[in-house]
N, C-alpha and C positions, 0 to 999 in steps of 0.2 A: 421717400417722401421727405422734404426738407423742412422743419418747421416755418422758415419763411414763408414757403410755397403755400403751407396750409393756412398762413395768416393772410396771405394775399387774398385766397377763395371766400377765407371768411368773411372779408371786410368789406365786400361785393353789394351792393345796393342800390336804390332812388337812381335818380335819374344821372346819367353820365353826360354832364353840357356840355363838355370839350368834344368827346367822340360824336355825341348828338349834331355838335356845331360842324364839326369836317364832314359828316356824314351830309348834311342837309347843303353845303356847299358844294360838294362834289355831284350830288343830286342833281341841283339846280344847273349844273354847267353840261351835265348831258341830257337834261332836258332841252335846253335852249340849241344843243346841237342837234336833236330829234328832230325839233323845228326847222331848224337851217338845212337838214338834209335834204329836202325836196329838190336845192341848188346843185345838190353832188352829182356829176353826171347827168345835167338837166335834161330833161325830155319836152318835146314840143307838147307832151299832151299827155295826162296822167290817168287818161280815162282808158285804158284797157288794161286788162290782167296782165299783158307781157309787162306793162312798165311799172304801174303801181303793185302788183303782185309780186313780179322778178328781176324788178330794177334794170328792166329793158333787156334784160341778158347779156351785161356789159361786165359783169364784175371781173378782176385779173386775178392772178394767182393770189397774192397778198390780201386782198380786199376779201375774197373768197375763204382764205384761211383763217382771217380773224372772224369773219363772217360765220363760220360752220364751227371754229372753237365755240365762238360765244354762242352758238345754236345748240351741239350735243353737250358740253360742259356746262351743264346749268346751274343755277344756285341752288338748286334743292339737292345735285349732286356734291356740290361741296359742302353742305350741310351734313346729308344723308351718308355717305360712304366713310368720313371717320365716326359719325354717328353709330353705324353699325360694328367699327370695326371698335370702339371703344363699349358696347355694350355684348356683342356676342362674337365677334373676333374675324377669322381671315375669311370662313365659308361666305357668310353673307355680305360682308365687306370687299375683300381684296379681291376676289372675283370680276371685280370691275376694270381692274387694271390689263389683267390676259384677255378679258374681251375687248377690248379699246385696242388692243396691239393686235389680236386675231381680224378685227374688223375691216383693217385697211386693205389688206390683201382681198380680201371678200369685194370690196366696193371698186376698186382698183380693176377688177376683172368685169362688172358687169355696168357698172355707173356711166364708164364712157360712152356705153350703147345708149343706153337710158338717154344720155343727154343728147347724142346724135339725133335719134329718130323723133326725140322731142323737138330738137331744134327745125329740124325738115318739116313739121307737119304741126309746129304751133301746137305742142301738146304742154299743157300747165300742171298735171298730176299725174299720177301712175292710171287712175281711173280712165286719162283719158285714152294714154297709151293700151290699155285693156281693149278700151272700146275700140279703137282704130285696129288692133290685131285681129280681133275676133267679130267685130260688128256686132257685138252682144249687149244688149243693155241692162240685160240681168245681171250678168259676171260684173261688169263696170261698176253698177250701184253696189253689189256687194264688196267690190274694194274700196269706194269712196262713202260709205257708211261706217265699214271696219275703221277706216282713216280718222275720219271725224270723230268718230264715239272715242279712239282710244285716246284722240290728242285731247279731248276734253279734261280729262282729270289730271294729265300732265302739266296743262297750262295751271290747272287749281293748286298744284304743288309747289309752282314757283312763289305764290304767295306764302307756303311756310318758310321758305327763305328768309323773305322778309319780313315774315313776324318774327322769326328765332331773331333778328337784329334788332327790332324795335324793342322787343323782351329784356333782351338784355341789355340794351341803352336805357331800360327804365320805362317807356312808354307801353301803355297798354294796360294800364292797370286800373281805369276808371270801372264803374258800375255799369253806365250806359254803353250800348253799341256805339255810340257815336263820338264819346269820350275816348273809347277804349280804341277803334278801330278808323279813328279819324286820318291819322297818317298813311293808311292802307289806303283809304278813299282816295286822299289826294294822290299819292303815288301813280294808282291806276288809271283816274281821271287823267293825268298830264299823261302816261302812256297812250290811253286810247286816243286821246287828243293828235298827239304827234304822228301815232302810227296812220291816222284815218288820213292825215294831210299829207305825209311823206312816203308811205309804203314801206316797203324793203328798204328802201332808202337808212332810213331811221335806225334799223338795228344796225345794219352794215356799218355805221358812221359810230354809232355808240358801241360796237361791239372792239373798236379800236382802243377806247377808254377802259372798259370792262377786262380785257385779257391784259391788258398792262398790269392794272390794277393786282389782277391775281397771280402773275408771274413774281410781282415785285412781294406780293403780300407772302406769300408761300416759300417762297425764296430766302427770305429774310427770317420766316419761322423757323424753316427747316436749319439755317446756320444758327440762329441764335437759342432756341428751345433746349435744346439736347444739353449744351454746357451748363443752363439754370435748373436743370432736374438729375443731374448726376450722370449724363452722357447715354450712349446708347446702351450700353450693357444694363445701366438701372431701368431704362425704356421699357427693353425685351423684358428683362425678369419682371418687372412690375403687371405686364402685361399677360406674361406668361401662369403668372400667379392669381391675377383676377378670372385669367377664361378656365381655368384648371379647378377654380374653387364652386363647391356644389350652390346650385341656386335652391332657395327655401322653399320655394312657390313649386317649381317642376321636379325638383330631386335628382337633378341630373346637372352638369357641370354649365357655368357660365355659358362658355362659347368653347370656339376652338382655336387654339395659337397659331398650330398648325394643321390641316386638314388631315383626320385620321383615314384609314382606310376604307371604313364605311360611309366617308364624305366625297371620297375622290369623283364618283360620278355625279352627284350633287353641285361641286365646284366646276367639273367640267362642261356638265348641259347649261350650269345657268350662264359658264363663259360664251358658249358656241351660239346659245339662243340668242342670248341678249345681241350680240354682234349680229346674226342674221336678221334680227329683227329692227336695229336700229335705224336701218337707211330704208325700211317701208314705212317709218313715221312721216306724213305729208311735210311736216317740218323740213326733216335732212333733204328728201327729195326738193323743194321750195329751193333751199340754200344752193343745193346742188346744180340746179337747174338756171340758176342766176349769173353762172358762170359763163366766160365769153368765148370758151372753146373747150371739146373734149381733152385737151393735153391738160389742161388748167384743172380738170376733177383728178386726172392721174397724177399730177406734180403736188395736190392736194395731200392724195392717198400715200405718197412719201413722205410729206411732212409733218403733217397732223400726228404721228405719232408722239412729236414732243409735248402735246397736250398728255401723253398716256405718264412720260415720264413725270409730269408735274402731278397728274391724278395720284401717282406712287406715294409721292412726296407726302399730297394731302392728306392720303389714306393712315400714315403714318403717323401723322398728327393725332388721330383717334386714341394712339396709345401713347403718343406722347402726355395726352391729358390725362390718361390713367395714372404715371409714374408724377405728375404736376399735382394729384388730388384736386383736380377741378370737379365741382360739384354743380353739376347742370340741373339748377331749381328754376321752375318758372315763379312768374309773378305770384300765381294760386298755389304757390307751397309745395308743388307736388313735382318728384323728378320728371325730368325732360330732355332725354338725348339729345333732341333735334338741336338743343341750345349749346352743345359742348363745345363747337367750336368757338362761337361768338364769345362764351362764357372763357374759355381759355386764352383767347386773345386780351380780353377786357383785365383779366386776374395777370396776366404775365407783362403787358407792355405798357407804355407811357400811351394815357389816355386820346393824344392826338393820333398815333398810331391805330390805336383799337378803332378808333373812327374809319381810318382809311380800309383799315380789314372789315369793316362793316359796310363802307360803302362799293367795297368789291363785290360782297356777297347781294346787296340790295341790286346794283346796275346789273351783276348777273342774272337777275330774275328778270328783269326789264328786255334784255336781248332775247333769250328762247320764246317769254311771253309773246314778245311781239310779232317773231317770226312763226311761232306756233298760231296764233291767233289769225296771222295772214293765211297761212297754208289751211287752216280748218276752212276760212272764210272762201278762199280760192274754191276747194274742193265742193261746196255747198253751191256756190253761184256757176261753176262749170258742167259740173256731174249730177245736180240734184236740179237745180233751178234751172238751167238752159236745157236741160237733156228730158226734164220731165214734167216741169211748170210752164215753161215760155220757150219753145223749141226757135223762137223768131228773134230771142234777143239779142241785141246787137252789143258790141264788144262794149260799149259807154254804158249800157244797162249791165251787163256783167260786172263789171267796174263797181259800179254805184252799189249792186246788191252785195258784193264782197266786200264792199267797206262797211256798209251797215251792219251785215253780220258778222266782220271782226270785233266789233263794238257789241253786239249780242254776246260774242264768245265771251269777252272780257267780261262782262258781265256775270255771266252766268259763273263762271270759275269764281269770282268774288262772292257771290251769294252762295255758292258751294262752300266754300272754307268759311263763313262767317255763321252757315244756319249749322253744319253737320260737322261731327267729330273728325279732326285731323286722320285719326286714323281709317276713316271710310277712304279719303282721298288717298291715302297709299293703297289702301286695298284694292280699289278700283284702278289706279294706275300698275297696278301689279297684273289685274285682270288683262287691262289694256296690252300689255305686253305679251301676254297670251295670245290675245285676240289679232294685234297687228302681224304676227310670224305667220297668222293662216293665209295671208295674202301674198307670202313668198312664193309660192310654186306660179301663179296667175302671173306675176309680174316678171320677175328674175328669169323662171322656166322659158317664158316667151320671148323674151329679147334674143334667144338663141335656137329656140324649135317653136313651131307649129304643131309636133306630134303630139302632144297633149290637145285632149279634144274639149271645148269649150265647157260643155255638160260635165263631165269629169272633173274638172277643174271647180265648177261651184258645187258639185257634191261633195269632193273633197274639202273644198272649204268650210262648206255647212259642217260636216261632221267634225273636223277639227273645231270648230267655235263651239258645238253644243257638250263635246268632250272636256275642252279646256274648261270653260263655264262650270260644268257639273264637278268636277275634278277639284278645281280649285274653291267652290262653296263647300267642298269636305273637308279642305283643310281648317281645322279649329286651333284657335290661337288658346295656346296652355294657359295663358295668365288671365285672360278677358273672356274667353269661352264662345269667344264670335267666331262666325262663318267668315269665311276669304282670309284666312289667318297667314297664309304663305302661298307662295309661287310652288313649293315641292311636293310632290307625291310620288307613291312607288309606281315604279316604272314595270309595267307587265311582262313577263319573260324574264327579267333581268333581275326582279327583287331587290332592286336599290333604289334608294331616294334619287331622283333628279327633277330637273327641269319641267312643269307639266306641260310646257308649251313645247317643247322638243318631243313628247310622247304625242301632244295632238299631231306635231306638224308629222309624225312619222304615219298617223291613220290617215291624216291628209293626203299624202303621197302616195300611198299605197291604193288608196280607193282614187285618187285621178290614173293613176299608170293602170289598173284593172280597167276601170270604166272606159277610158281613155282606147284601150288596147280594141274592147268588146265595138265600142262606137266607130273604131276605125275600119274593124272588121266589116262590119254592116254598112259601111261607107255613108253613113251619117254626117250631113253638112256640116263643116267646122266653122261655117260664116266666111265673110268676106274681109281678106287681109286687103287694107289699104296701105300698107309696106312694100317697100323691096329689098332685096339684100344691099344696096348701096345705104339705103338710110341709116343704117348700125355704124356706119364709116366715116360718114359725112361730118368737116368740120368748118369751122366758121369763115374759113377764107378758100372753101371749094367753091369753085366755078358757078356750080350749078344752084349752091346754097344762094350765095348772092345773087344769083338771077331770080330765084322765087322769092327772095326778101325785096329786091325791090320791086316785083311785081304787086307782092303785097301792098305796099306803101300806097299803091293807084289802084286798088281794089279796094271795093266797098265794104269790103268782108275780110279783114286781115286772117278768118281763118276758113275761109273759102279756098278753091280752088282755081285760079283765075283761068288757066286754059282746059280746065275739066280731064286732064290727063294724070289719073292716079298714080300717086307716088315719088310725083317729080314737084308737090306742094302739099301744103296741108290739105287736107280731103273734108275736113269739116271746121 
C-alpha cells in the first residue's frame, strides 16, 4: 500500500459536488427515457398484462440481452460481491462467478420450453403454467406466494446499492428522515411513476444506459487501478495477508483467499443452488417471457456469459480495494463494507468519473427494481387476485391491479429499508433464495413430465420450505449473535457445511418422488393437463401460434379459448 493511496483514502469526506452533479444528470437522462419508453414498440393499448407486464412479448435478442443483464446483475450484486471479497474472500464472494456460468446451460435446456408453452397459452407467470399443467389451485398458489415473498426483500436490497452511492457522495447525513433520505424518496417516486406508465418497456430502455455504463466503469477500473496499487501481484498478496489474518472477534481467519478442503462443498453448493434458483424468481421469468421467440432465449443463454466475465472482474475489485487501503466508513462513523466499491472509485478516480461510477450503480438499481416490482405485481394480479378474489376479472382489470400493486411493492421496499436494519434485508434475501429453489420441481420437472403427482410436489415444497426456514434460523451470526446469520449449514449424511437450499431441495425432491410413486400406483387423479406435447416446442412463427394469436385479438377475453378446443390456444 503506497503512502499516496493512504492519503487519498484519508482525505475523503463531505459532499462530492462534481460526482453528485454527474450522478444527477445521468439519473435525469434515464428518468426521461423511462417516461418516453411507452412509445418504444408502441402498443394500441397498455391495458393488459401482455403489454404492460411483458412488453407485448416483442423483444428481440439484443433488447432481451440488455434487459436480462440489467435484471440479473443488480446494483446490489455490484455492491455486495466485491464487498464479500473485501471482507471474507472467495467462498462468500467469488462463488457468484461460477454460479452465473453454470446458470446458462440450465436455462438453455428448460427456458425455451417454458417460453413456448407460455406463448401458446398466454401464461404470464410460472404459477400460471403450474395451474394449467395440473389444474391445481393450491400448488399454483404455493408457487405464486413463494415467488412474491422471495422477491420483496430482493427489491429492498436494490435500495442498499443506491444508499451506498449517496452515502459516499456525502448525502444522507441529516438527523431527520426527510433530510437524510430525501434523495432516495425522489429516486423511487420517479421509478414508480415511469414504471406505472410504461410498464416493462421502461426498464428495457433504461437497461441500455445501465449496462453501457457498467461495462465502461469496470473495464476502465480493471485496466487503470492495478497499476496504481503495485500490480496484480501486490493485490493478491494483500488479499491473502488479510484473509489469513486472525479475526479478533471470532479467533478464526478473516476469510478464504482460496477455498480450503473443508470449504469445497460450501463453494460448490452455493454456486449450484444459486444457479438453479435464479430463474425461478418472477423477475427472471418476466424478462424471459418478454422475448419474441424461443430462439431468442437460447441465443441469450449463449451470450449472457459475457456478464459473468465482467462480474469476475468486478469481484476482483474487492481485493483491489484491500491493496489500495480503502476505508469504507459510513457517515455514522462505523465501518460498512457495502461502501467499499463506491469509496474505492471516489478515492482513486477524478470526481467526474466517480460520478459516472456512482450513476452506473444507482441506475443499476432502477432496472432490476422496476422488473422485480412488475413481476411481483403480475404474480399477485394473475395468481392471487384473478384466481382467488375475482375470477371474472377482465384483462384491463388485471393490468390495473398489477399497476397499483407495483406501487405498493415499491413502497413496501422503501419502508422496509428505511425502518429496519439493512442486515434484516440481507437475511431475508438469503432466506428468499432458499425458498425460491423449492419451486424448482413443480416448474422445471413439470416442463418435461407429468409423472410427478401434484400432491407429491406440494408436500415436497412444504417440507423444503419448513426445513430451509428452520435451518436458516439456527445459523447465528458470530459477530452480532442474531439468527438468520447466513445460508450455510451442516449437510446431513455428508458432514460438511453446504448451502441450506440444496439440502432443503434434496428433501423436497425425495418426498415428491416417494409420494408421487405411491399416488400414481393408487391411481389418484393428477388433475387435468391443458397443454399438449406440441406446446413445448412452438415458436412465434409457427402457423398454429399465429392462428391462435389472431383469434385472441378478436375474442373478448385474450386469456380464453376462442374455439374451446384445449391445447391449441390459451385455455384460461
